[in-house]
C-alpha positions, -999 to 999 in steps of 0.1 A, spaced: 0 0 0 28 24 9 47 16 -23 15 22 -43 9 56 -28 45 66 -33 43 56 -70 10 76 -74 27 107 -60 56 103 -84 31 99 -112 16 133 -103 50 148 -102 56 137 -138 29 161 -151 46 188 -171 39 224 -163 13 239 -187 6 205 -204 -28 192 -213 -26 168 -184 -20 198 -160 -52 215 -172 -72 183 -169 -59 179 -134 -69 216 -126 -104 209 -139 -107 178 -118 -96 198 -87 -123 224 -94 -149 197 -99 -140 181 -66 -140 215 -49 -175 222 -63 -188 189 -50 -174 195 -16 -189 230 -15 -223 215 -26 -221 189 2 -213 216 28 -242 236 15 -265 208 25 -253 209 60 -256 247 65 -266 276 43 -242 299 61 -211 284 44 -191 310 24 -190 307 -13 -153 299 -21 -136 281 8 -133 248 -10 -119 263 -42 -87 277 -26 -72 242 -22 -81 234 -58 -62 265 -70 -32 257 -48 -28 221 -60 -35 230 -96 -6 256 -95 16 233 -75 13 204 -99 7 222 -132 23 256 -129 10 291 -131 -12 286 -162 -33 257 -148 -34 274 -114 -49 306 -130 -72 285 -150 -85 268 -118 -89 301 -101 -111 315 -130 -130 283 -134 -136 280 -96 -146 316 -94 -172 312 -122 -185 280 -107 -188 294 -72 -204 326 -86 -230 307 -107 -238 278 -83 -234 291 -48 -237 329 -49 -273 341 -46 -293 341 -68 -281 305 -74 -275 293 -110 -274 329 -123 -246 353 -128 -267 385 -124 -277 405 -106 -246 410 -84 -245 431 -53 -217 453 -43 -208 429 -14 -207 400 -39 -185 420 -62 -161 426 -34 -162 389 -25 -153 379 -61 -125 405 -62 -110 392 -29 -113 356 -41 -94 364 -73 -68 384 -55 -62 356 -29 -62 330 -57 -35 349 -76 -13 351 -45 -18 313 -41 -9 307 -77 22 328 -74 34 312 -42 26 276 -53 43 281 -87 74 296 -70 76 267 -46 72 242 -75 100 258 -95 123 260 -65 116 224 -56 122 213 -92 155 232 -94 167 216 -61 157 182 -74 176 188 -106 207 200 -87 205 170 -64 204 146 -94 233 164 -110 253 163 -77 246 126 -73 256 120 -109 289 140 -104 296 121 -71 291 88 -88 313 97 -117 340 109 -94 338 77 -73 341 57 -105 371 76 -116 387 73 -82 383 36 -82 399 34 -116 428 56 -104 433 35 -73 434 4 -95 460 20 -116 480 31 -85 478 -5 -72 492 -18 -104 520 7 -105 530 0 -69 528 -37 -74 551 -35 -104 576 -10 -91 580 -27 -57 578 -63 -69 612 -69 -55 603 -55 -20 571 -73 -11 571 -60 25 570 -23 16 546 -31 -13 521 -49 9 522 -22 36 515 6 10 487 -14 -7 470 -23 26 469 14 36 454 23 2 429 -5 6 419 10 40 414 44 24 394 29 -5 371 11 19 364 43 38 358 62 5 331 36 -3 315 44 31 317 81 24 301 77 -10 273 57 5 263 88 25 266 110 -5 298 126 7 285 135 42 311 112 60 314 77 73 301 59 104 328 52 129 315 16 135 315 10 98 352 21 96 361 -2 125 341 -31 111 356 -28 76 392 -28 89 388 -55 116 366 -79 96 395 -101 84 405 -108 120 373 -125 131 342 -108 145 341 -131 176 375 -117 187 365 -81 185 339 -63 207 327 -27 199 306 -5 221 296 31 215 270 54 200 265 60 163 289 87 152 292 101 116 327 113 111 332 142 85 350 130 53 385 143 62 383 129 97 369 96 85 399 91 62 423 100 91 405 75 114 407 48 87 445 51 86 448 52 124 426 21 128 446 4 101 479 10 119 465 -2 152 450 -33 136 482 -40 117 503 -37 149 478 -60 167 480 -86 139 518 -85 139 527 -81 175 496 -79 197 463 -96 205 453 -103 169 486 -123 164 474 -149 188 444 -172 185 436 -165 222 438 -127 218 409 -104 220 402 -67 212 378 -44 229 369 -10 214 348 15 233 340 51 225 319 80 238 309 114 225 305 145 246 306 182 236 316 174 200 346 155 212 352 118 207 370 96 231 380 61 220 398 33 239 415 4 220 422 -24 245 440 -56 236 441 -87 258 451 -123 257 480 -118 233 518 -118 237 534 -93 260 542 -60 243 568 -34 248 573 2 239 590 7 205 627 17 204 622 40 174 594 61 158 580 43 128 554 53 102 525 46 126 539 69 153 545 97 129 510 92 113 493 95 147 513 127 155 505 145 123 470 132 118 456 141 152 471 175 155 447 191 130 417 178 151 430 189 185 438 153 191 455 136 220 467 99 224 477 80 254 493 45 249 503 21 276 520 -12 271 505 -34 298 514 -71 303 479 -80 291 483 -60 258 483 -25 243 458 0 257 455 31 234 432 60 242 424 85 215 406 118 219 398 144 192 373 170 181 348 162 154 352 196 137 374 193 106 396 223 116 405 222 153 442 232 158 459 214 186 467 235 216 492 210 230 515 195 203 533 174 229 501 157 238 498 143 203 532 125 204 519 89 209 538 58 219 525 31 196 540 1 180 556 9 147 540 -7 116 570 -4 94 
């Protein structure tokens, strides 16, 4: 039933402004308005002449444009004048009060036609712009996928003799590509934090990972940064931490307050971890990525596994007030 009503609404929206169908629709609206006014007249003789004709004018202009709207106004005025204005079923004589009533009806109807037609045009323009934007986004997404495929091929060929570096670069590009898909799914608005985490951690087994936190839509720039950060943490966990052991587990919890996101990455059940002796790519990535979002990170290497706490603002431009706070101690994913 809901689908049928939606399709009927779309069918009405397909009526072209000023077309024959629009004038037929306007005539039908006036006929319905006349029948309603006749029915109300049976209930009480004190009903005004034109109240049911105003909606007919509005819907005629909204669906068919200014021409059918004006047509409905004139047709409704003549119908109401002839059928419901004393003396009934006659155009004359007309009193001064009736002349004023007709003039007020036509004036109000013209305002309704103007407003409804303007609304119809603005709505149509917005719909056209939305369709064009969606088409442009889809085209850009398609081109981006083609470019990423080309980049993958170039990297695979150029670094064929160094598989470790090659695989590290390709895995990071894959993480960005997956987040791009999530962003495209929201028409460029951003990506859901849980979706980013799920996409990156899915290869390691859902039963080993627990996630708890509210729904958070990250802006596009922040979403891409988060994808790289999660990728580095997951890669480290798979190489050295909880995800490198069949008995290891990972718990991720986050909360949102005052437009600031706090996330805790807690590993357990894996091998003992230790602080890195040098700053790798992952460490430098955390430092630079979180600075622009007022970010801070606190990593501790407990005997049970790595515990990493991230905190950053959701605004896309939030300069860090404490650069030293963004110097994390994380395992290097070199």
